N, C-alpha and C positions, 0 to 999 in steps of 0.2 A: 536477485532473479527470483521469480516465482517458481517454486517446485511443485506446488499443487494449489488448486483453486476449486471452489464451488462451480458448478455448470452455469449459474446466472451471473458469473463474474466476468470481467473483460480482460484481466491480465493474464498473460501465458509466459511460457518460457521465452518468449521473443521479446518481452517487456523488460526494459532496462531502467532502473531507478537510480538516480545521483543524489544520494542523501548528503546533507550538511547540517551540523549541530553547532549552535552558539548558545552556551550555558544549557538552559533548559528547553530551548526552543529547537525544533527539528524541522527542516524543510526538504522537499524533494521535488525535482523535475523528472519527469518519466515519459517514455514513448516506446513503441514498438508493438508488434502484433496487432491487435485489434485497436490500439490507442494511438491516435495521431499526435497528441499532446496532453500532458497531464500535470498536475501540481498538487502537492499537499502541504499542510502546515500542521504542526502539533506540539504538544507539551510533553515533556519527559518527567516522570516523578522520580522520587529517591531511589526506587527499586528498578528504573530503566524502562518502566511500563509507558507506552505512548498512548495519548488520547488526541486523535487527529481528525482533520476534515480534508476532503479531496474533491477536486473537480477535474474533469477531462473531457476532450472531444474525441469521440469514437470514429471508426472509419465510415460510419453512415453519416457523419456530420452532425451527431446529436451531442448535446451538452448534458453531461452526466455528473451528478454530485452525490456525496456519501459522507458517512461518518465510520471511524475504525478505532477499536483498541487493539493494541499490539503488545505482546510479551515477549521479551527477549530470552534467548537462550544461547550461551557460549558453547559452540560444538567443541569436540576434541582437537580440531585443527586450530582452534583460537577465533575462528570466524563467528559471525553473529547469525542466528536463525530467529526470525520474527513469526510468531504464531499470532495471527490475526483474526478477529471477528469483526466483521463489517456489515453495514446497511446502507442500501441506496436510499437517498433523501429525494430522488427524483425517480421517473420511470414508475416501475411496479413496487417500489420501496421494499423489495424483498432482502433477505439477509443471507449472509454467506461466511465462509471461512477460508483462509488461504495461508500458506507458509511461503515466506520470502527468505532466501539465503544469500549472504554476502559471498561475492566472487572473488 
């Protein structure tokens, strides 16, 4: 669940991500809030950092695409927090940062 995001981002606390990992490949389907449907795919390095690409359809019916790097943090409760730096590859191509936490 996103706990913070830059203003130009589309995810919110209403966005739910369902992550799956197979070896060093990570995927996620997501939706909620301003996003009707989204998907991401990425590669995980030896330190758990993720290099990913995403695409989504927002509530306006627009197809949005982007790139993201994500650094994991293991919280005191054992769950994962991801610190993300991302950039749209569509639209205004702006950059942003977000934090996603495992529920």
